[in-house]
C-alpha positions in Angstrom: 0.0 0.0 0.1 1.1 3.6 -0.7 0.5 6.4 1.5 0.5 10.3 1.0 1.6 12.9 3.5 0.8 16.7 4.3 3.0 18.0 1.5 0.8 16.6 -1.3 -2.3 17.8 0.4 -1.1 21.3 0.9 0.2 21.7 -2.6 -3.2 20.2 -4.0 -5.4 22.8 -2.2 -3.1 25.8 -2.9 -3.8 26.9 -6.5 -1.1 29.6 -6.1 1.9 27.3 -6.1 3.9 25.7 -9.0 3.3 22.2 -7.6 -0.4 22.6 -7.5 -1.3 20.9 -10.8 0.8 17.8 -10.2 -0.2 17.4 -6.6 -3.9 17.8 -7.5 -3.5 15.1 -10.2 -2.0 12.7 -7.7 -4.6 13.3 -5.0 -7.4 13.1 -7.5 -6.2 9.8 -9.0 -6.0 8.3 -5.6 -9.2 9.7 -4.3 -11.2 8.7 -7.4 -9.4 5.4 -8.1 -9.7 1.8 -6.8 -6.2 1.4 -5.7 -6.0 1.1 -1.8 -3.9 4.0 -0.4 -3.3 5.3 3.2 -3.4 8.8 4.8 -2.1 8.9 8.4 -4.2 11.0 10.8 -1.1 13.2 11.9 -0.9 14.2 8.2 -4.6 15.4 8.3 -3.8 17.3 11.6 -0.6 18.8 9.9 -2.6 19.9 6.9 -5.3 21.6 9.0 -2.6 23.4 11.1 -0.5 24.5 8.0 -3.2 25.7 5.6 -5.1 27.7 8.1 -2.0 29.5 9.8 -1.7 33.0 8.7 2.1 33.0 9.1 2.7 29.7 7.3 0.8 30.4 4.0 0.2 33.6 2.1 -3.5 32.8 1.7 -4.8 30.9 4.8 -8.0 28.9 4.5 -10.9 29.2 6.9 -10.9 25.9 9.2 -14.3 24.9 7.5 -12.9 25.3 4.1 -9.8 23.2 4.9 -12.0 20.5 6.4 -14.1 20.6 3.2 -11.3 19.7 1.1 -10.2 17.0 3.4 -13.8 15.6 3.7 -13.7 15.0 -0.1 -10.3 13.3 0.2 -11.2 11.0 3.0 -14.5 10.1 1.6 -12.7 8.0 -1.1 -13.7 4.3 -0.6 -10.2 3.4 -1.5 -8.5 5.4 1.5 -7.4 3.7 4.6 -7.1 6.3 7.5 -4.1 5.2 9.8 -4.2 5.6 13.5 -2.4 4.2 16.5 -3.1 0.5 17.2 -2.0 -1.6 20.2 1.5 -1.8 18.6 2.1 1.9 18.7 4.5 1.9 21.7 6.5 -0.9 20.4 6.9 0.7 17.1 7.9 4.1 18.6 10.6 2.2 20.7 11.9 0.6 17.5 12.1 3.9 15.6 13.7 5.5 18.7 16.4 2.7 18.6 17.2 3.6 15.0 17.3 7.4 15.6 20.7 9.2 15.9 21.3 11.4 19.0 22.4 14.3 17.0 19.7 17.0 16.5 16.6 15.2 17.8 14.0 13.1 16.1 13.7 13.6 12.3 10.7 15.6 10.9 7.6 13.3 10.3 8.3 11.0 13.2 4.5 10.7 14.0 3.7 9.8 10.3 6.6 7.4 10.1 5.5 5.7 13.2 2.0 5.0 11.9 3.3 3.9 8.5 5.6 1.4 10.0 2.9 0.2 12.3 0.5 -0.4 9.4 3.2 -2.1 7.3 3.1 0.8 4.6 6.5 0.8 2.9 5.9 3.5 0.1 5.3 7.2 0.7 4.5 9.8 -1.8 5.9 13.0 -0.4 7.8 16.2 -1.4 9.4 16.3 2.1 12.9 15.0 1.8 13.2 14.6 5.5 11.0 11.6 5.2 13.9 9.8 3.3 15.6 9.4 6.7 13.4 6.5 7.6 15.2 3.4 6.2 12.0 1.3 6.0 10.2 3.8 3.8 10.6 4.1 -0.1 9.9 7.9 -0.7 8.7 9.1 -3.9 8.5 12.7 -4.8 5.6 12.8 -7.4 5.9 16.7 -7.9 9.3 16.3 -9.5 10.7 14.0 -12.3 8.6 11.4 -13.9 4.9 11.8 -13.5 3.5 9.3 -10.9 0.4 7.3 -11.6 -1.2 4.6 -9.5 -0.1 2.0 -12.0 3.6 3.0 -11.4 5.6 0.2 -10.2 6.7 0.4 -6.6 9.9 1.8 -5.8 12.7 -0.6 -4.6 15.2 0.6 -2.1 17.6 -2.3 -3.0 18.7 -3.8 -6.3 16.6 -6.8 -7.2 18.8 -10.0 -7.5 18.8 -12.1 -10.8 17.5 -15.5 -10.3 19.8 -18.5 -11.0 17.7 -19.4 -14.0 18.6 -15.9 -15.6 22.2 -16.2 -14.8 22.4 -19.3 -16.8 
């Protein structure tokens, strides 16, 4: 399963950014498609906090307008909203064990914990900090090749050739 984060939602709702068209295309493809995808609740909270804050964006939305946008997204029958499970504390301890002691926890820790907890291994995000989580394959659909739901999943490691192919 693939997930999206706050960056795509924020660009999709903001018509005044250069990334708007591509972000909107990705969010609409997922929301209107049949392929299962995930949205962590912390990304929803971050989106609401970001797009309604007058010092974070040039044209902040009213909270009701921000929720109206999200309401359409989370009404998708293909979306799976990710929240904590009974494994949440265990996953946090695992991620803390992998964290370096220099500079605190990486950005997106809450989102990463939920993705790990639910077994999501691929994330669509324009946030480069999310690449610091080794279990995640992060793809930026706003740059480079256009992403489609039918795009093959990213591989973090080279696939090995089978013995039959080595001949």
